[in-house]
N, C-alpha and C positions, 0 to 999 in steps of 0.2 A: 142641680142644674136643670134648667128648663130648655126644652127643645124648641126649635123654630120651624114653622110650617114650610112644606115643600109640595111639589106637584104629585099627583097620582096617589094620594093617601100616605105618602112617605114623608117623614119628618126628620130634619137634621138633628141627630142625637149628640154628636161630638165630632171632633176632627180625628182623622185616622192616626195622626201623630200623638194623640192623647192616650192611645191604647198600647200598653206594654204587653209583650208576648206572655201568654198564660197567666195574666193578672186580671181578674174581673174588675170592671169599671161600672159603677152604678150611675144610671141616669134616670130621668123621669120623662116619658114620652106621652103627651096627652093625658097626664095624670096617672099613667101606669108605670110602676117601678120596673125597670129593666136592667138586667146585668148584661153588659157587652163584653165579649171575650174574643181576643185575637189569638188564634192558635193555628199552627201549621199553614200559614198563609191565607187563612180565611177569618172572617169576622162573624160571630154568632150573637144572636139576641135571644135571651131567655128571660121569662118573668123572674123577677128578683125575689120572689117569696117562695120558700120551701113549702111544698104541699103537706108535709108532715108536721112541722113545728111552727109555721108562720114566722120565720126569721129570714133575714137577708142572705141570699145565696152569694152575693158579691163579696161577702166577708170570708168566703171559703177558698179552697185551693182548686186549681185546674190541672188535670193530667189526663192524657190520652183522650182528648175531646170530651171530657166529663168534668162537671163541677161538683164539688163536695160541699154539703152543708156543714158548717163549722160546729153546729150544736150537737147533732147525733150521728154524723157521718154518712147520711144518705147521699148517694151520688145520682146525678141526672145526666143523660146524654145531651150534649149541647145541640145536636142536630134534630132530635125528636122530642126532647123534654121528658122522655120516659125514664122512670127510676131504674137504676141499674145496681142499686144497693139498698138494703133495708136500713132503717125501718120504714121509709117512704114506700107507698104502694101506688099512689096516684101521680100521674105526670103533671108537669107544669107547662104552661103555654110557651111556645117558641114563636118568633116573629121573623118575617122576611127582612133581609138586609140588602141594601145597595150601597156601593161605594162610587161616589161621583167626585172625581178629583181627590181632594183631601177630606171630603165630607162623608161621614157615616150616616146613612139614612135608614130609618126603621119605620115599618108600618105595624102599629099595634091593632089595626082594624082587620088585618089579614093574618090569622094564625096559620102556621104551616102544618 
């Protein structure tokens, strides 16, 4: 999926209705692979590449505001990108998200 441009460095990544609760959704924003996760009433955007094994995080599971890499079980906090479970030791980038109407907007130029 290719995102479309929006104002203020934010890009439309998808519609809010496309995101299922606790189910990662992979999109590409300005050439950057991003995993969008809707959980506990919020939407988070985290780089979709595990810092340990270079595989897609959007194929993993979400629980307690964390996403788990399906390959080796590393977990990352959706708010900070910091690893909270080994074997990963390096964080992955997280990105600001805005909800405008039914649009989910992400800025990959502004890491949180």
